Z-matrix of the N, CA and C atoms (Angstrom, degrees):
N
C 1 1.397
C 2 1.470 1 112.15
N 3 1.294 2 121.37 1 135.66
C 4 1.451 3 127.05 2 -176.96
C 5 1.535 4 113.75 3 -53.69
N 6 1.274 5 114.61 4 -32.30
C 7 1.471 6 118.54 5 -176.78
C 8 1.505 7 111.94 6 -59.96
N 9 1.240 8 118.99 7 -21.20
C 10 1.450 9 123.29 8 -177.93
C 11 1.538 10 112.13 9 -98.40
N 12 1.316 11 118.39 10 0.15
C 13 1.430 12 120.86 11 177.00
C 14 1.576 13 109.99 12 -69.31
N 15 1.278 14 116.36 13 133.06
C 16 1.483 15 123.20 14 179.17
C 17 1.520 16 111.51 15 57.63
N 18 1.279 17 119.23 16 41.74
C 19 1.410 18 124.20 17 -179.49
C 20 1.556 19 110.60 18 -114.43
N 21 1.301 20 119.46 19 41.05
C 22 1.424 21 122.04 20 175.72
C 23 1.551 22 110.57 21 -69.82
N 24 1.365 23 117.70 22 130.36
C 25 1.447 24 116.70 23 -176.53
C 26 1.515 25 115.00 24 -70.83
N 27 1.323 26 113.37 25 152.70
C 28 1.482 27 118.69 26 174.19
C 29 1.489 28 108.90 27 -91.76
N 30 1.369 29 116.71 28 162.00
C 31 1.448 30 120.51 29 -175.50
C 32 1.534 31 112.95 30 -65.27
N 33 1.341 32 118.31 31 -15.03
C 34 1.441 33 123.49 32 177.92
C 35 1.522 34 112.26 33 -77.91
N 36 1.376 35 116.48 34 -8.32
C 37 1.440 36 120.10 35 -176.60
C 38 1.494 37 115.87 36 -92.32
N 39 1.346 38 115.94 37 -1.86
C 40 1.485 39 122.55 38 -176.42
C 41 1.508 40 109.66 39 -155.89
N 42 1.316 41 115.45 40 160.65
C 43 1.465 42 122.07 41 179.55
C 44 1.524 43 108.13 42 -78.18
N 45 1.288 44 118.59 43 151.13
C 46 1.462 45 126.69 44 -175.62
C 47 1.487 46 111.56 45 -51.40
N 48 1.326 47 120.12 46 -33.21
C 49 1.485 48 124.02 47 -178.11
C 50 1.559 49 110.52 48 -50.66
N 51 1.307 50 117.35 49 -32.88
C 52 1.432 51 122.11 50 -172.79
C 53 1.605 52 112.29 51 -91.62
N 54 1.331 53 115.97 52 -3.93
C 55 1.469 54 116.95 53 -176.92
C 56 1.516 55 113.90 54 -56.56
N 57 1.311 56 119.41 55 -40.77
C 58 1.434 57 119.42 56 -179.57
C 59 1.487 58 112.43 57 -62.02
N 60 1.297 59 118.00 58 -37.90
C 61 1.469 60 121.14 59 179.96
C 62 1.578 61 110.24 60 -68.84
N 63 1.339 62 116.13 61 -47.02
C 64 1.418 63 119.41 62 -178.86
C 65 1.523 64 112.53 63 -61.19
N 66 1.343 65 118.03 64 -39.08
C 67 1.382 66 123.72 65 178.29
C 68 1.486 67 114.87 66 -66.04
N 69 1.358 68 118.62 67 -18.28
C 70 1.468 69 121.23 68 177.59
C 71 1.514 70 112.00 69 -80.41
N 72 1.268 71 116.42 70 -7.02
C 73 1.504 72 121.04 71 -173.98
C 74 1.564 73 107.41 72 -99.65
N 75 1.367 74 114.63 73 122.11
C 76 1.431 75 117.40 74 176.53
C 77 1.530 76 111.19 75 -64.09
N 78 1.285 77 115.91 76 155.59
C 79 1.479 78 117.55 77 177.93
C 80 1.575 79 106.73 78 -73.24
N 81 1.263 80 110.62 79 140.76
C 82 1.455 81 116.73 80 178.95
C 83 1.511 82 110.78 81 155.37
N 84 1.298 83 118.86 82 -174.55
C 85 1.415 84 127.38 83 -176.17
C 86 1.577 85 107.14 84 -70.71
N 87 1.289 86 117.03 85 114.58
C 88 1.469 87 120.89 86 -174.04
C 89 1.568 88 110.92 87 -62.29
N 90 1.271 89 116.90 88 -32.21
C 91 1.491 90 118.49 89 178.94
C 92 1.579 91 110.70 90 -62.85
N 93 1.318 92 112.49 91 -40.71
C 94 1.505 93 119.53 92 179.97
C 95 1.547 94 106.77 93 -68.32
N 96 1.274 95 117.39 94 -40.87
C 97 1.510 96 122.88 95 -177.64
C 98 1.534 97 108.30 96 -64.76
N 99 1.272 98 116.70 97 -50.03
C 100 1.546 99 121.37 98 -178.78
C 101 1.558 100 107.73 99 -63.40
N 102 1.267 101 118.47 100 -40.75
C 103 1.478 102 118.67 101 -179.73
C 104 1.518 103 110.31 102 -66.87
N 105 1.276 104 120.89 103 -41.24
C 106 1.458 105 124.62 104 175.04
C 107 1.503 106 112.71 105 -60.00
N 108 1.335 107 114.67 106 -45.75
C 109 1.454 108 119.80 107 178.60
C 110 1.508 109 111.56 108 -62.76
N 111 1.345 110 115.94 109 -38.03
C 112 1.454 111 119.80 110 -179.46
C 113 1.489 112 112.04 111 -59.29
N 114 1.393 113 116.17 112 -43.03
C 115 1.441 114 118.48 113 179.42
C 116 1.546 115 109.72 114 -68.28
N 117 1.358 116 114.96 115 -40.66
C 118 1.454 117 117.72 116 -177.73
C 119 1.507 118 115.18 117 -60.61
N 120 1.332 119 114.22 118 -46.75
C 121 1.463 120 119.52 119 -178.73
C 122 1.535 121 112.67 120 -73.54
N 123 1.306 122 115.11 121 -40.29
C 124 1.503 123 118.27 122 176.28
C 125 1.520 124 111.92 123 -57.42
N 126 1.349 125 115.74 124 -43.41
C 127 1.438 126 122.86 125 179.30
C 128 1.566 127 108.88 126 -66.08
N 129 1.265 128 116.79 127 -43.34
C 130 1.510 129 121.56 128 -178.81
C 131 1.497 130 109.04 129 -61.79
N 132 1.339 131 117.41 130 -51.07
C 133 1.458 132 119.56 131 -178.64
C 134 1.519 133 110.99 132 -56.24
N 135 1.281 134 117.22 133 -43.98
C 136 1.456 135 124.10 134 -176.24
C 137 1.510 136 114.97 135 -73.05
N 138 1.339 137 116.87 136 -5.01
C 139 1.456 138 121.67 137 177.28
C 140 1.525 139 110.97 138 -114.14
N 141 1.324 140 118.74 139 4.08
C 142 1.432 141 122.88 140 179.60
C 143 1.549 142 108.44 141 -70.62
N 144 1.282 143 116.83 142 126.60
C 145 1.524 144 118.55 143 172.60
C 146 1.531 145 111.24 144 -60.75
N 147 1.324 146 114.30 145 138.27
C 148 1.496 147 119.08 146 -179.32
C 149 1.537 148 116.26 147 -47.79
N 150 1.330 149 118.00 148 -37.73
C 151 1.411 150 121.16 149 -175.37
C 152 1.585 151 110.27 150 -72.41
N 153 1.285 152 118.53 151 -10.81
C 154 1.500 153 122.22 152 177.88
C 155 1.514 154 112.36 153 -88.79
N 156 1.307 155 117.16 154 -15.87
C 157 1.518 156 122.21 155 -174.12
C 158 1.497 157 111.41 156 -58.05
N 159 1.323 158 116.52 157 -39.64
C 160 1.485 159 120.89 158 -179.38
C 161 1.499 160 115.00 159 -96.89
N 162 1.334 161 116.74 160 10.15
C 163 1.421 162 121.63 161 -174.79
C 164 1.535 163 110.84 162 -76.49
N 165 1.338 164 116.14 163 131.47
C 166 1.506 165 122.23 164 170.65
C 167 1.514 166 105.34 165 -122.73
N 168 1.303 167 117.47 166 127.70
C 169 1.469 168 118.74 167 -170.62
C 170 1.534 169 114.01 168 -76.83
N 171 1.290 170 119.79 169 -6.19
C 172 1.492 171 123.16 170 170.21
C 173 1.519 172 108.23 171 -158.47
N 174 1.367 173 113.62 172 161.24
C 175 1.506 174 117.21 173 177.31
C 176 1.529 175 110.45 174 -57.36
N 177 1.348 176 113.87 175 138.17
C 178 1.473 177 117.35 176 -179.46
C 179 1.481 178 117.55 177 81.68
N 180 1.368 179 117.42 178 -7.41
C 181 1.462 180 122.13 179 172.85
C 182 1.524 181 112.37 180 -84.84
N 183 1.284 182 115.96 181 156.89
C 184 1.429 183 121.80 182 -179.44
C 185 1.539 184 109.77 183 -73.84
N 186 1.341 185 115.51 184 150.06
C 187 1.439 186 120.30 185 170.90
C 188 1.515 187 108.43 186 -70.79
N 189 1.300 188 114.70 187 166.77
C 190 1.474 189 119.47 188 177.43
C 191 1.529 190 109.97 189 -60.01
N 192 1.341 191 118.51 190 -41.17
C 193 1.466 192 120.26 191 178.16
C 194 1.494 193 109.74 192 -62.15
N 195 1.293 194 119.98 193 -37.09
C 196 1.493 195 122.64 194 178.32
C 197 1.509 196 111.44 195 -67.56
N 198 1.295 197 117.92 196 -38.40
C 199 1.477 198 119.52 197 177.73
C 200 1.528 199 108.29 198 -62.91
N 201 1.307 200 118.98 199 -43.86
C 202 1.470 201 119.67 200 178.84
C 203 1.508 202 109.35 201 -63.10
N 204 1.345 203 116.78 202 -41.84
C 205 1.492 204 116.41 203 177.62
C 206 1.474 205 111.81 204 -63.62
N 207 1.321 206 119.93 205 -36.91
C 208 1.427 207 124.79 206 177.54
C 209 1.543 208 109.17 207 -61.03
N 210 1.283 209 119.38 208 -43.25
C 211 1.466 210 123.16 209 178.38
C 212 1.512 211 108.77 210 -61.01
N 213 1.312 212 117.93 211 -41.38
C 214 1.455 213 121.62 212 -177.27
C 215 1.522 214 108.69 213 -66.30
N 216 1.298 215 116.95 214 -53.51
C 217 1.494 216 119.62 215 -175.55
C 218 1.521 217 113.06 216 -66.41
N 219 1.294 218 116.60 217 -32.96
C 220 1.502 219 121.84 218 -178.63
C 221 1.593 220 106.31 219 -69.96
N 222 1.350 221 116.20 220 -43.38
C 223 1.453 222 116.60 221 -179.94
C 224 1.522 223 112.22 222 -66.24
N 225 1.372 224 114.87 223 -35.18
C 226 1.452 225 118.81 224 175.56
C 227 1.511 226 112.58 225 -59.06
N 228 1.361 227 115.21 226 -46.24
C 229 1.475 228 121.27 227 -179.88
C 230 1.521 229 109.02 228 -63.19
N 231 1.380 230 118.73 229 -46.63
C 232 1.469 231 118.93 230 -178.22
C 233 1.514 232 111.10 231 -67.26
N 234 1.293 233 118.14 232 -34.80
C 235 1.493 234 121.98 233 177.98
C 236 1.523 235 108.82 234 -65.04
N 237 1.305 236 115.91 235 -42.91
C 238 1.483 237 118.81 236 174.47
C 239 1.544 238 111.20 237 -55.45
N 240 1.315 239 114.76 238 -48.25
C 241 1.459 240 118.55 239 177.75
C 242 1.547 241 112.72 240 -58.38
N 243 1.309 242 117.56 241 -43.73
C 244 1.438 243 124.72 242 176.69
C 245 1.520 244 109.35 243 -56.22
N 246 1.291 245 117.65 244 -52.98
C 247 1.461 246 120.84 245 179.01
C 248 1.515 247 112.14 246 -58.01
N 249 1.280 248 116.98 247 -49.97
C 250 1.489 249 121.88 248 -174.81
C 251 1.554 250 109.57 249 -63.60
N 252 1.343 251 115.70 250 -49.81
C 253 1.499 252 121.34 251 -176.76
C 254 1.509 253 109.45 252 -65.18
N 255 1.315 254 117.20 253 -40.93
C 256 1.473 255 119.15 254 -176.11
C 257 1.485 256 110.78 255 -69.44
N 258 1.338 257 118.05 256 -20.95
C 259 1.458 258 121.00 257 177.55
C 260 1.567 259 113.54 258 -93.29
N 261 1.362 260 113.60 259 5.35
C 262 1.472 261 118.23 260 171.61
C 263 1.591 262 110.91 261 91.81
N 264 1.333 263 119.18 262 20.48
C 265 1.402 264 120.39 263 178.62
C 266 1.559 265 112.12 264 -57.15
N 267 1.256 266 116.73 265 128.06
C 268 1.540 267 120.57 266 -178.49
C 269 1.499 268 111.52 267 -94.87
N 270 1.320 269 117.94 268 -21.56
C 271 1.473 270 121.30 269 -175.13
C 272 1.503 271 107.22 270 -74.58
N 273 1.325 272 116.71 271 145.38
C 274 1.483 273 121.35 272 174.62
C 275 1.521 274 109.78 273 -67.74
N 276 1.302 275 120.19 274 133.56
C 277 1.417 276 122.27 275 -177.37
C 278 1.547 277 110.74 276 -92.10
N 279 1.308 278 117.49 277 149.91
C 280 1.454 279 120.40 278 -171.51
C 281 1.539 280 111.24 279 -70.25
N 282 1.305 281 115.53 280 158.74
C 283 1.416 282 123.98 281 174.40
C 284 1.525 283 109.13 282 -83.98
N 285 1.292 284 118.42 283 -174.04
C 286 1.466 285 126.17 284 -176.47
C 287 1.461 286 108.55 285 -140.78
N 288 1.325 287 117.70 286 116.34
C 289 1.462 288 118.77 287 176.88
C 290 1.548 289 107.45 288 -94.24
N 291 1.307 290 116.11 289 100.97
C 292 1.435 291 120.26 290 -170.94
C 293 1.505 292 114.23 291 -60.99
N 294 1.316 293 115.91 292 -31.51
C 295 1.469 294 121.48 293 177.39
C 296 1.531 295 112.84 294 -68.69
N 297 1.334 296 115.21 295 -38.45
C 298 1.445 297 120.11 296 178.36
C 299 1.554 298 108.64 297 -72.65
N 300 1.274 299 117.90 298 -36.11
C 301 1.417 300 120.42 299 -179.85
C 302 1.610 301 108.34 300 -66.84
N 303 1.331 302 112.61 301 -41.21
C 304 1.474 303 116.85 302 178.30
C 305 1.501 304 113.57 303 -65.65
N 306 1.300 305 116.38 304 -32.64
C 307 1.484 306 120.94 305 179.41
C 308 1.510 307 112.80 306 -67.50
N 309 1.315 308 115.61 307 -18.78
C 310 1.472 309 123.82 308 -176.52
C 311 1.551 310 111.90 309 -114.88
N 312 1.315 311 118.53 310 40.26
C 313 1.450 312 118.64 311 -178.14
C 314 1.464 313 111.96 312 -119.91
N 315 1.343 314 119.72 313 172.33
C 316 1.483 315 123.71 314 174.01
C 317 1.554 316 107.55 315 -128.67
N 318 1.294 317 118.87 316 29.02
C 319 1.454 318 120.56 317 -177.71
C 320 1.530 319 115.64 318 -55.04
N 321 1.280 320 115.15 319 -38.95
C 322 1.504 321 119.31 320 -178.24
C 323 1.525 322 113.35 321 -68.80
N 324 1.339 323 116.56 322 -16.09
C 325 1.461 324 119.62 323 -179.43
C 326 1.563 325 109.83 324 -89.28
N 327 1.260 326 116.80 325 -9.67
C 328 1.481 327 123.87 326 -179.08
C 329 1.501 328 114.01 327 -92.59
N 330 1.278 329 117.67 328 160.05
C 331 1.435 330 119.69 329 178.57
C 332 1.559 331 108.55 330 -86.96
N 333 1.359 332 117.18 331 160.95
C 334 1.431 333 119.22 332 175.59
C 335 1.546 334 111.17 333 -66.29
N 336 1.378 335 116.92 334 -33.46
C 337 1.427 336 120.58 335 177.31
C 338 1.528 337 109.89 336 -62.03
N 339 1.306 338 116.88 337 -44.20
C 340 1.514 339 120.51 338 -178.82
C 341 1.529 340 109.97 339 -64.60
N 342 1.355 341 117.55 340 -41.11
C 343 1.478 342 120.87 341 178.60
C 344 1.498 343 109.95 342 -67.96
N 345 1.303 344 118.62 343 -40.35
C 346 1.523 345 120.48 344 -179.00
C 347 1.542 346 109.60 345 -66.04
N 348 1.316 347 116.92 346 -38.23
C 349 1.479 348 117.63 347 177.59
C 350 1.538 349 113.06 348 -68.39
N 351 1.302 350 117.09 349 -38.35
C 352 1.472 351 121.33 350 176.10
C 353 1.572 352 107.52 351 -63.07
N 354 1.369 353 115.13 352 -47.06
C 355 1.411 354 116.02 353 -178.49
C 356 1.541 355 111.27 354 -57.87
N 357 1.334 356 116.15 355 -45.04
C 358 1.446 357 122.16 356 178.68
C 359 1.567 358 111.61 357 -55.60
N 360 1.327 359 115.75 358 -47.08
C 361 1.417 360 119.74 359 178.59
C 362 1.518 361 113.44 360 -58.10
N 363 1.345 362 113.27 361 -46.52
C 364 1.466 363 118.59 362 179.84
C 365 1.534 364 113.14 363 -61.60
N 366 1.332 365 114.71 364 -46.33
C 367 1.486 366 119.23 365 178.45
C 368 1.510 367 111.19 366 -61.65
N 369 1.310 368 118.04 367 -46.23
C 370 1.443 369 120.69 368 179.30
C 371 1.585 370 110.85 369 -58.98
N 372 1.303 371 113.29 370 -40.22
C 373 1.483 372 116.86 371 175.41
C 374 1.512 373 113.30 372 -62.18
N 375 1.318 374 115.67 373 -43.63
C 376 1.497 375 120.85 374 179.33
C 377 1.514 376 108.64 375 -59.49
N 378 1.334 377 116.47 376 -47.13
C 379 1.475 378 119.18 377 -178.61
C 380 1.442 379 113.53 378 -61.78
N 381 1.368 380 117.22 379 -41.65
C 382 1.512 381 119.74 380 174.89
C 383 1.500 382 110.13 381 -60.82
N 384 1.285 383 117.71 382 -45.27
C 385 1.459 384 120.21 383 178.93
C 386 1.475 385 112.70 384 -54.31
N 387 1.342 386 115.79 385 -51.65
C 388 1.510 387 121.18 386 -176.08
C 389 1.469 388 110.54 387 -70.48
N 390 1.308 389 117.55 388 -33.28
C 391 1.522 390 121.91 389 -174.09
C 392 1.491 391 109.28 390 -71.20
N 393 1.333 392 121.86 391 -15.99
C 394 1.411 393 123.98 392 -176.82
C 395 1.506 394 113.30 393 -115.56
N 396 1.352 395 114.23 394 49.74
C 397 1.469 396 120.02 395 -178.81
C 398 1.486 397 109.67 396 -121.60
N 399 1.295 398 118.08 397 157.58
C 400 1.452 399 124.25 398 172.05
C 401 1.547 400 108.42 399 -94.38
N 402 1.305 401 115.24 400 166.09
C 403 1.455 402 121.27 401 177.39
C 404 1.521 403 108.69 402 -58.44
N 405 1.287 404 120.60 403 -38.87
C 406 1.456 405 124.06 404 179.84
C 407 1.576 406 109.29 405 -63.01
N 408 1.315 407 114.92 406 -41.44
C 409 1.481 408 119.39 407 -178.33
C 410 1.596 409 110.38 408 -63.46
N 411 1.331 410 117.19 409 -43.59
C 412 1.474 411 117.20 410 -176.76
C 413 1.506 412 112.20 411 -72.94
N 414 1.332 413 116.73 412 -16.34
C 415 1.472 414 120.11 413 176.98
C 416 1.473 415 114.68 414 -93.00
N 417 1.396 416 117.57 415 -1.38
C 418 1.420 417 120.70 416 -177.74
C 419 1.578 418 108.68 417 -65.50
N 420 1.308 419 113.63 418 145.56
C 421 1.461 420 120.50 419 -179.52
C 422 1.536 421 107.06 420 -120.18
N 423 1.364 422 116.41 421 136.07
C 424 1.436 423 120.85 422 177.67
C 425 1.497 424 108.43 423 -140.96
N 426 1.285 425 113.52 424 -170.15
C 427 1.496 426 118.18 425 -176.66
C 428 1.554 427 107.21 426 -121.28
N 429 1.348 428 115.30 427 129.34
C 430 1.479 429 119.91 428 177.73
C 431 1.510 430 103.44 429 -141.68
N 432 1.299 431 115.79 430 140.04
C 433 1.501 432 124.79 431 179.04
C 434 1.492 433 110.24 432 53.40
N 435 1.366 434 115.95 433 31.63
C 436 1.496 435 120.96 434 177.43
C 437 1.518 436 114.49 435 85.88
N 438 1.370 437 119.37 436 0.39
C 439 1.412 438 119.78 437 -175.27
C 440 1.531 439 111.60 438 -128.47
N 441 1.361 440 116.44 439 153.90
C 442 1.397 441 121.26 440 177.33
C 443 1.595 442 108.57 441 -74.99
N 444 1.351 443 112.00 442 142.28
C 445 1.463 444 117.26 443 -178.39
C 446 1.558 445 107.77 444 -154.21
N 447 1.305 446 117.56 445 150.94
C 448 1.464 447 118.97 446 176.42
C 449 1.529 448 109.57 447 -102.89
N 450 1.327 449 115.57 448 165.19
C 451 1.452 450 121.19 449 173.14
C 452 1.483 451 110.51 450 -63.70
N 453 1.289 452 118.22 451 -44.09
C 454 1.498 453 122.15 452 177.42
C 455 1.534 454 110.81 453 -54.15
N 456 1.359 455 117.74 454 -46.32
C 457 1.466 456 120.16 455 179.85
C 458 1.496 457 111.32 456 -62.78
N 459 1.311 458 117.43 457 -42.00
C 460 1.471 459 123.62 458 -178.34
C 461 1.535 460 109.09 459 -58.76
N 462 1.303 461 117.57 460 -42.36
C 463 1.467 462 122.63 461 179.89
C 464 1.486 463 110.39 462 -57.89
N 465 1.399 464 114.96 463 -46.48
C 466 1.538 465 119.65 464 -176.36
C 467 1.564 466 107.63 465 -74.29
N 468 1.311 467 119.89 466 -32.81
C 469 1.394 468 122.16 467 -179.30
C 470 1.599 469 109.20 468 -64.79
N 471 1.319 470 118.66 469 -40.23
C 472 1.438 471 123.13 470 173.43
C 473 1.558 472 108.85 471 -54.90
N 474 1.302 473 115.35 472 -49.14
C 475 1.510 474 118.40 473 -176.66
C 476 1.556 475 109.33 474 -68.70
N 477 1.317 476 115.83 475 -41.99
C 478 1.494 477 117.93 476 178.74
C 479 1.555 478 114.95 477 -65.05
N 480 1.308 479 112.16 478 -40.92
C 481 1.492 480 118.02 479 178.37
C 482 1.553 481 110.25 480 -62.51
N 483 1.283 482 115.61 481 -40.10
C 484 1.438 483 118.78 482 177.75
C 485 1.561 484 111.75 483 -68.79
N 486 1.327 485 114.49 484 -42.14
C 487 1.513 486 116.75 485 178.48
C 488 1.537 487 109.77 486 -63.50
N 489 1.301 488 117.98 487 -37.04
C 490 1.498 489 117.96 488 175.59
C 491 1.475 490 111.51 489 -59.49
N 492 1.368 491 115.82 490 -46.76
C 493 1.464 492 115.88 491 -177.07
C 494 1.511 493 112.62 492 -74.62
N 495 1.310 494 118.05 493 -27.37
C 496 1.521 495 117.04 494 173.05
C 497 1.473 496 110.90 495 -64.30
N 498 1.317 497 117.46 496 -40.14
C 499 1.448 498 121.63 497 176.05
C 500 1.526 499 112.19 498 -59.18
N 501 1.353 500 115.69 499 -43.19
C 502 1.438 501 119.25 500 -179.58
C 503 1.520 502 110.10 501 -69.33
N 504 1.324 503 117.58 502 -39.13
C 505 1.518 504 120.51 503 179.15
C 506 1.523 505 108.35 504 -61.77
N 507 1.298 506 120.01 505 -44.75
C 508 1.445 507 124.28 506 -178.37
C 509 1.526 508 111.43 507 -65.09
N 510 1.338 509 117.30 508 -43.86
C 511 1.428 510 122.44 509 -174.88
C 512 1.506 511 115.33 510 -81.69
N 513 1.341 512 115.30 511 -31.01
C 514 1.495 513 115.18 512 -172.07
C 515 1.533 514 113.61 513 -115.16
N 516 1.356 515 115.16 514 -24.58
C 517 1.486 516 117.84 515 -174.69
C 518 1.472 517 114.95 516 -102.20
N 519 1.363 518 117.10 517 -31.30
C 520 1.449 519 120.50 518 -173.21
C 521 1.505 520 114.41 519 -111.01
N 522 1.316 521 114.40 520 16.44
C 523 1.493 522 117.31 521 172.24
C 524 1.502 523 111.32 522 -89.71
N 525 1.282 524 118.15 523 153.43
C 526 1.461 525 121.91 524 -179.70
C 527 1.573 526 111.01 525 -102.62
């Protein structure tokens, strides 16, 4: 959608913690970027050999299934923030302790196909949410995890967070 053309966030729209994620995202229409990533990750997940699904590259690291689950739940959290902030939510939104979330999951009991289908559903939902916003909505600022953040920044953080984990998957999980 044209509303997202040339809408790269500035560093004043998010806390420094997210800089590394935002910088991983090429400049461009975030809807197109998220759509391209969706096809890339979905294809990758569906070509992973079965013996790699439970692989963790070091003690204490997540399995590949858990990484995919982490991507799903993180995108859900960020999409919730996008929806709430774009609608003018004034309350501070909660943070997310990824280690606590991971300690309470069942990703390793699920199939890669099941995880890839859930990922696809979440990403399609995020794209629909973002694709149906006004300029005013994407410029809305709210508070999440104790910090000010814009809807625009959250969209790019989703893409950068996924790019970060895709890089890790390729470098640490799918090498022989």
